[in-house]
N, C-alpha and C positions, 0 to 999 in steps of 0.2 A: 330545427326541431329534433333531428336525430342526435345532434351534439348534446342538447339539454337532456334528452332521455338517457343517453349513454352515461351521463354523469350521475343523474339521480337514481337510476335503476340499471346498473351495468349488466346484471344478469337476471332474467325473470325467474322467479321461484317456481312458476307453474307455466307450462307451455300454453295452457288454455287462456292465460291472461294476455297473450300477444295479440295486438291489433294489426289489421292489414296495413294500417297507415304507418307502421313502424318496421321498415325493412331491416334496420340495424339489429333489432331484437331477433328477427327471424334468422339472420346470419349467425348471430352469437349462439343461438340455441342449437343450430346445426353443428357448429364447431364444437360446442360442449358435448353433444351426444357422441360425436366421433371420438373425441379425446377420452370420454368416459370409458368407452370400450377399450381403448388402448391402455388405460390406467390399470387394468387388471394385472398386467405383467410388470408394472413399474415397481421398483424397490429403491429404498434410500437408507443408507447407513449413516446417521448423523455422527459427526466427530465426537460429540458428547450428548448424552440424552438428558434433557431437562426434566427434573422430577418436581421440584418446587421452584416456581419463578414468580416472585411477587414484588420485590423491590430490591435495592442494592444490598440489603442485609439478609432478608429471608429468601435464601437461595439454596438449592440442593441439586447436585448433578451426578449422573452416573457416567463416568468416563471410561466406558467400555461398550461392548456389543450387546450385553444382556443386563437385565436388572439384578443379576446375582454375580456378575463377573468381577466386581470391585466393591469397595466400601463406598457409601455415599459421601460426596465431597462438596465443599464450598467452591466457588468459582476459581479460587486461587490454588486449588488442589488440596487444601487442608481437610483432614477427615472430619466429617460431620455424621457420626454414626446414626444411621436410621435403618431399622431392620423390620422385616415383615415375614410372618410365617402363617401357615394354615395347618390345623390338626384335624384329621379326618378319621372317623370310626370305620374300621373294616367290618366286613360281613360277619367275621367270627367274634366280634366284640373288642378286638384290639384296636389300638390307635396308631396312626402314622403321621409324623410331622415333617413338613417340607418348608423350605425357604422360597419366598417369592421376591424378596428385596434384600440386597446387601450381601457382602461376602462375610465369611466367618472370621473372627479375630484369631490371632495366633494362639491366644489362651484357649479359646473354644476348640480349636483344632487339636491342641496338645491334650486336652482333657476329654476328647472324643464327645464333645457336646455341640457338634456342628451338624445340624440336620441337612439332609441332601437337598440340593437345589432343584427346583422345578425346571422343566425344559421349555425354554421360550420358543414359541413358534412364530411370533411376529411382534414388532413394536412400531407404533405410528405416532409421530410427533405432529400434533395439530395446533392451531393457533392458541387454544385455551386449555389443551389437555395432552397428556401423554398416555397412550393405551398399550399395555402389554397383554399378550395372550400367551398362556402357558398350559402345559399338560404335566401330569406326574412323571417322575423319572421311571425308568424301566423297572427298577426294583419295586416301586409301588404298583405299577401296572400288573406285575406278576402276582401281587396280593389282591388283585381284583379292582383296583382303583383306576377307573378310566373316565376322566372328566376333563373339562376345559375351565380354566380359571382366567377371568378377565379382570385386570387391575388397572383402574383409571386414576391418574393423578390430575385433578382438575384445579386450575387457577382461573377463577371467573373474571378474567380481564376483558370485560365487555365495555368497549369504549363508547357505546351508545347509552350507557347508564352509569354515570359517575358514582352514584351511591353504591352500586355493586362493585364497580371497578376499584373504588377506594378502600374497600374492606380488606384488611390485612389477614385474609384467611384462605385456606385451601382445603379441598376435599380429597380423601382417598376412598374410592368406592371399589368394592370387591364383589364380583359375581361368579357363580359357579353354575355350569350347565352340564348335563349328561345324565344318562340313566343311573350311573353308579352313585350319584349323590342325591337323587330325588328323595330317598328315605334316609340317607346317611346323616350323621351329625358332623357338622363342620364348624370350626371356630377359627377366627382370624386374630392374629396378634400384630400390633404395631408399636414400635418403640423408637424414641428419639433421645439422643444424648443431650446432656446439659451443655455441650459445646455449641449448641445453637444459640445460647444466651450469653456467651463470654467471648472475649478475644483471645485469651491465653488460658491454657489448661490449669494454671495454678490459682486462677480466680475462684473464689468461693461462690456457691449458689445456695439458695433456699427454695423451698417448695411447699405445696399444700394442695387442698382440694376444696372446691366450691360446689354447693348444691344449687342447681339452676331450676329444677322442677322435680316432680315426683319420680321421673324416670330419666332425667338428664343431669349428669354431673360433669364437671371439668376439673382436670388436674393442671397445675401450673408450676413453672420454675423460672427463676430469674437470678441475676447476680446479687450478691449481698450488698455491694457498694452502691449501686444505682446512681452512678455519676451521669445523669441524664444529659445527652448530647455534650458530653464532656471531653471528647477527643475526636480528631479527624485524621484521615489518612486514606491511602489507596488500599493496600493489602491489610485491611483492618475490618474485623467483624464487630457487630454491635455488642456492647457489654452493659446495656441498661434495658429496662423494660422486661416483659414477661412473656414466655412461651406457654401456650395453652394446647392441651390435647383433649378433645371432647368426643364422647360417644354416648348414645342413648340406649336405654333398655334396663330392665330390672336385673336383680342379682343372677337370675337364671340365663339372662341374655348377654349381659355385659359386665365388665369389671375394669377398675382403674387402679393404678399403683404408681405413685411418685417415689423414686428412690433408686436403689442399686439395680441397674439394668441386667447385670449378670444373674443376680438372684431371681429377677422377674422372668427372664427367658428360661432359666433352668426349671422354674416352677411350671411354666406353660408347657414346656416339652414333656415334663413329667406327668401332669394330669390335666392340662388344658385350662388351668386357672392361674390367678396371680396371688402373691402373698397376702394374707389377711392382716398380718402384723405390720404396722407402719415402720418405715425406715426413719428413725428418730435422730440419726447422726447428721444434724445440720446446724449451722452452715458447714459445708465442707468443699474442698477444691474439686473441680471437675475431674482432675486426674487421680483422684482417690476413690476407689471402689465405684467408679462409673455411675454417678447420679444421673438420672434421666426420667423420662415419662413413659409409662407403658399402659396399654389398654387392650382389651379383647372385646370381640363382638361375635355373636352367633351369626353364621352366614346362612341366610335363607335361600334355598335353591331357586333358581330362576334368574331372569334378566330384567333390567330396568331399574330406575333409581329407587323404587320402593321395595325392591328385593335385595338380596345380598347383604352386605354390611358396609356401613359408611362411618368414616372417622373425619373429624374436622381439626385442622391445625390452624392456629391463629397466633398473632403476635401483637401485644399492646406495647408500643414503643414509648408511651407516655408523652414524649415530644419527639417530633420527627427531625426538624432542622432548626438551626440557630441563624436567623437572618439579622445580622448586625445588632446582636444583643437581644432580639426578640425570639423566644423559643416558640415555634409554630407547631401545633398539633396536627396529626393526620386528619385529612378531610372527613374520614369516617366518623370521627367524634361528633361532628355536627348533626349527624343523623341519629345518634344514640346519646343525646346529651344527658338524659336522666340515669339510665341504667348502665351506660358504658359498655364494656366488653361483655358482661353477662347478657345484656339485652341483644347485643349483636350475635352472640352465639345461639341464643334461642331463635332469633330470626333466621340465622343461617340454617338451622335444622328444619324449621317449618317451611322454608322456601327452597330447600334442596331439590325436590322433584322438578319444580319450575325452572330453577337455575340450570339443572342438568339438561333439560330440554332446550333452554335458550342457548347454552354453550354449544350443544350439538348442532343446532340450526345455524348459529353464527359460524362455526367451523366449516360446515358444509358449504354455506354460501360464499365465504371468503375463499376457500380452496377452489370452488368452481369459478369464481371471478378471476383468480390468479391463473388458473389453468387456461381459461379462455384468452387471457392476455399473453401468456408466454409459454404455456405447456406444462407438463407434469414436473419437470425439473425446476421451473420457475416457481411453481406452487409449493414445492417441497422446501426450497430455500426461503420463500416468502413466509411460510408458516413458522419456520424456525426463527426467522428475523423478527416476526411479530412478538414472539415470546421474549426474545433476547432484548429487544428495544424497550418493551414495557417494563421489564424487570430491572431496568436501570433508572426508573422514574419513581417519584413519590408525590402523590397528591396531598396537599396540605391546606389548611385554612388560615387566612390572614385576617385576624380579628379587627385590626385597625382599619384596613381597607374594605373589610366585609366582602371578600372575594376569594375564590379558589386560586391557588397557585400550583404549579407543577415543577418540581425540581428534578434535576438530572445529575447523575454521577458519571464522571469520565472513568469508568472502570478499567483498571489494569494499566493505564498510562498516566499515572500520578494522582488520580482521584479528584481532579478539579471539579468544581461545582458550577453548573450553568455555563460550561465552556461553549462559547459561541460557535466554534468550528467543530463542535460535537453535536450541538442542537441542529445545525444546518444539514449535515449529511443524514441525520436521523429523521428530519422533517418530512421527506416524501411519504413515509409510512403513516405518520400522523395526519398529514394533509389528505391522504387517501381514506383513512378509516374514520377520522373525525377532526376536521380542520380547526375546530374551536380549541383543541388542546394546545396548538402552537402558541396562541396568545398567552395562555397560562404559563408557558415557559419563558416568553419574552418580557412579560410585564415586570418580573423581578429585576431583569437587566436594565430595562428602561428607567425604572424607579431609582435604581442605584446610580445610573449615569446622569440622571437629572438632579442628583444630590438630595434625594428624599431620605437618605439614611444618615447615620452619624459620621460617615466617611465622606470627605470631599473628593470627588472625582474631577480631574482637571484636564483630560485629553480631549482634543477636538474630533475624536473618532470613537467608535464603539469599543467598550471594554472587551477583554478576552474572556475573563472568568470572574466569579464572585468570591472565590475562596477555595478551600479544600473540603469536600463533602464530609459531614453535613453542616459545616460551619462557614457561613458567608461573612468574611471579615477583610476582604481584599482592599488594598489601597491602590492608588494610581501607580505608585512605584513598583508594586508587586505584579503588575500586569505583564503578560507576554505580548509584546507590541506587534500587532498585525493590523495596521490601519486599513488597507484596502480589503483584506480578507474578511474581517469581522463587520466592518460597515457594510460591505457588499452583501454579506450573509443576511444582515438585518433587512436591507431593502428587498432582497429577493424573497425572503420568507413573508414579509408583510404583504407583498402583492400576491404571493402564493396563497395566503389565507383568503384574500379577497377573491381571487380566481376560483378557489375551491368552494367558497360560499355562494358567490353570485354568478360564476361562469363568465361569459364574455370573452375578451381577448380578440385576436384577429379573426376568429370564427364566430364571435358573438358581438353583442353591443355593449357600449360603455354604460348604458343605463342599467343593464343587468348587474354589472359589477358595482354600480352605485348603490344597488339595493343591499349589498353586503355591509356588515357592521364595521365602521371605521372609528367608533368611539374609543376603543381600547388603546389606540395609539395616537389619536388626533391631538391630544394635549401635548404630545412630545414632538410635534411637527417642527417647531423652530430648532430644536436640538438635532433632529434628523436632517434638516436642511443644512445645518453646519457640517454634519458628517458627509453629506453628499458633495458639498462644495470642496471640502478637504480632499475627498476621494478624486473628484474631477481634476484637481490641480496636479495630482500625481499620475494622470493618465495622458496618453496611452502607454507611457514608458515608466512602469513602476520603479521606484528607487530600490536600493539594496535592502530588502526587508523579507520577513518570513511570510510564508503562506501556511495553509493548514498542514502541508507536508513538511512540518518543521524539522523532522528527522533528517531531511535532505539538506538542511542548512539554508542560509540566505543566498540569494543571487539577484542581481538587478535585471530589469527588462524581461521579467518572467511573463511569457505570453499567455499562459493559462490563468495566472493571477490577473493580468490585464483584461482578459476576456470576461472574467467575473465582474471586475469593476465596470466595464463598458456595458454589459447587460444590466447590471445593478443600476447604473445611471438611467438607462432607458426605463427600467421598472420604477425608479423613484419619480420620474417624470409623470408616469401614469398615476402613482399614488398621490402625488402632489395635486394633480388635477381633480382627482376624486374627492379629496378633502376640501379643496378650494377651487372651484371651477372658474372663478374669475381672476385667478392669479396668473398674470401673463408670463411670469418667470418660469412656470412649470415646463413649458414647451422647450425651453433652452436646454434642459437636461437630455431630452430625447435627441435634439439636434446635435448636441455635443457627442452623444453616444454614437450616432451614425457616422460622424466625421472620424471619430477615433477608430471605429470598426474598419473603415476604408483604409486608414493608415496601417492598421494591424495586418490586414490581409495583404497589402502591398509589400510591406517590409518583412514579413515573417515567412512568406511562401518561398519554397525552394523545391527543386527537382533532384537535388543531390541525395542519393540514397533512396530514391523514390519520392514521388510527389507528396509533400506534406508541409505543415507549418511548423517552424522551428520552436524549440522549447524556450529560446530567448532570442531577442532581436539581434544580439551580438554573439550568439553561440555559433560554433562551427555548423555548417549547413546540414550535415547529416544528423545532428542532435535532435531528438524528438522528445515529446512528452505527451501524456494523455491529457487532452484539453477537455476534461470531463465537465468543467464549468459551463461549457457551451450548451449542455442539455437544458439549462434553465430557460433558454430562449424558447425551446419547444414546450417545456412544462408550463410556462407562463403564457403561451400562445401569443408571443410577440411577433409583430411584423418587422423582422430585422432585430438588431442592426447588422447581423452577419448574414452573408449570402448562403444559399443552399449548397454551393460548391464546397464551402468550408467543411460542412458535415460529411458529405460523400467522400471527399478527399481524405479527411482524417480517418474515417472509419475504415476505408480500404487500406490505409497505411497500417493501422493497428492490427488488422487481420494478418498482414504480411510480417509483422514483428512478433507475433504470438508464439509462445512456447506451449508445451502441453497444457499448462494451467493458466494460460492467458498472456497478454502482452505486458512486459515490464512497465512499471509506472513511468519511468523516463530513462533515457540513455545518459551516459556521462556527457557533461556539457562541453568539456575541452579535451576529451580523449583519455582522461584519467579514470581508470576503473575504480568504482567504489563498492562498498559492501552492499549497497542497494541496487546494484546493476541488474540483478535478476529478480528483484522483488516487485510485487504489485499489491494493489489493495482491492479487495472484493467489492467495496462500495463504489469505487471509481470505475472499475471494469464494468459493473452493472450500469453505470451512467453512460459510458461510451457505447455500450451495447444498446441502450435505449435510444441513442442518437441514430442508430442504423436506419437507413432508408428502407431496407427490406427485412422481412421476417427471417429469411435465411441468414443474413448478416447478423441479426440479433442473436439467433441461436448459436452461430459460430463463435461469437464473443462471450455469450453468457454460459454456454456449456462448460467451459473450463472452471468457472466458479463452482458450479454444481459438482464437477469432477473432483475438485480439490476437497470440498466438504465430504464427499462420498468415499474418498480413498485415502485421505491424509493419515499419516501416522501420528500426527499431533492430536492426541485424544483429549481435547479441551473444548470448552464452549467456543463456538464458531469464531475463528480469527478473521480479521480484516486485512492483515499484512502477512504475506506469505511468499515463498519462493516459487517462481513460475516453472522451474524444472522439477523440484521435488514435492511441492505441495505442502512443505513443512512451514509452520508458523515462524515468525521472524527469528532468524539466526538460531533456531532450536530453543529459543527462550520461550518455553511454552506457557509462561504466565505473563506474557507481554503482548499487548494488542489482541486480547481475547475478551469475549463476553461484552464487547462494547456496543452501545446503542447505535453507533454509526451504521451498523448493518441494516438499519431501517431504510437506508438509501436504495436498497434493491427494489423498492416500490416505485422508483422513478418511471419505469416503463408503464406501470398501471395508471399513472397520472396523465399520460399522454392522450390526446383526443383520438 
């Protein structure tokens, strides 16, 4: 009973709801209360501050300590000018303008048109929002301005509501409090460059304005060419579709201006308004006289979603992905079939107070749950991982199959689409927050592998990827061959979904798991069985092949890869039985897994260099690797196949090998030092930390991940590959292995019973 309650209601929202029959809840509430008191002194400096995180294309980051320390950038560091200012009337009738977002351009600095920056007192990165708190600079305080400005960038990624989660929109909400502004006049400005709508600065854009209601208008901008889903690549921005900036209020409360950003900002600084005369030079290149979108809104003093000033940013991509010749629209279009973007923007305005409240509740509950599981540091990294993982995903609608699909981009490491060894490490977060999202990612892979597309797939094991985002067009020949890796990933995630939906496992009953939905993969069982048989033939001694750590190259007898395959065989045996309980062959997979595990333990154990299990059966005895795949035995609540001694022995060895920022991913296999000898991966370290038998060991292994994020000089979206001595991202290449959804793997600890 306690296990079932721990899964369905991990943390009570109200202590009065606790029943005496639920001691687990009592313990968690006490732990939460103690940690809440400790949280007052906790601080976290993210390596990069997420501003807008919606999908692989609609992203904006602040790669510095404050909201005004740098220009806003795309994940790959390219500038995406986004600026924010407030203009406040002083008691003597004069006005004072300050920046709350973005650094001044070189041109603005040279022409002395750069307003002073507000002083940031705090920033908090939450699962669905980033909140900055600022006060006026000393020069403004000297003029009598003494108030607090709270700027919230809200991305309503509510995984329990696909309609809201699928909307390609974001809110910027500004509140001011303090006696000095109760009667003062304050106006906020928000501007976005046309670079949000193109890949290269020489591309032309067009713009316009749409009237949505008597007091709500939206301005828009998009590329002239509109080659919809016409190109794919990694370090590539979208250059089709349209960016929208919406604000509501009559002429005395709000204004909008599509056109030259420099002219718009100059006018706002001068008199608090925007140009009345339209910018008619269009189409024109983004790098010619700064075309962009500008809007202003009067800031009503006070706090709460109905006070202050609210702006809405949205992006209509027209079509989101190309799946083997079929251009699939964003899922949001199914909820607004008649009015499209216009109706969505009106709904976004009307629902803002409710959405703001829901996001706040969601963030509070998720942070509380993560804190209870792993402490403040775990909750901080988990919140950042939530944003980063979901911003690599795109919900679409498959008209032919009449179902939702969820696509993922392998950001910063070649841009592949639906990469199986990227979905896999990201899956713990999705299994934790909404397990039904995982099938939406796997269905496109299963359909492709079953030859339901125009491409014939011919391998007897799982494909590696579907193409390069956002175009799925991969052939069998173009696949990165990882037979055990990707087939094992599929088996483990399928059972992971069933466990998360129905619970069960070694601490539950098979009937509970049987209540979970198997229809989404059952039709593919013959194919999955072929993959399982192929995988079994290669165990327990994997041939010379790649694993997910492909940057390390191929090597045979990889014990970590073998562990994945062995646990996956055990998992497939359970899946097989759930789908067809009368199939006598299902038990053979679990039996084979048990025998393979016993061989694995006997042949890989060594006491040379400390008790541990070697990285390869034929490696030198002192060679080790992080056997992070073992954690899935615990996640799936399996009874074996590996003994408890394997976990305790390995965890103790990792602690002994750790540097300041954690244990290296692996040692050299034959005594030859490689460029990766001091590198590790944040997702894998979090998995071996989750394997730890004690909370103290977990903290010892996980703290270095937090320490890296909190202190690294690599000011980029959270990296997952970094140096264990310096905390720098891979080889100083700060645009490589960053912003990747694999960081969702840190939720592994939260999945454990």
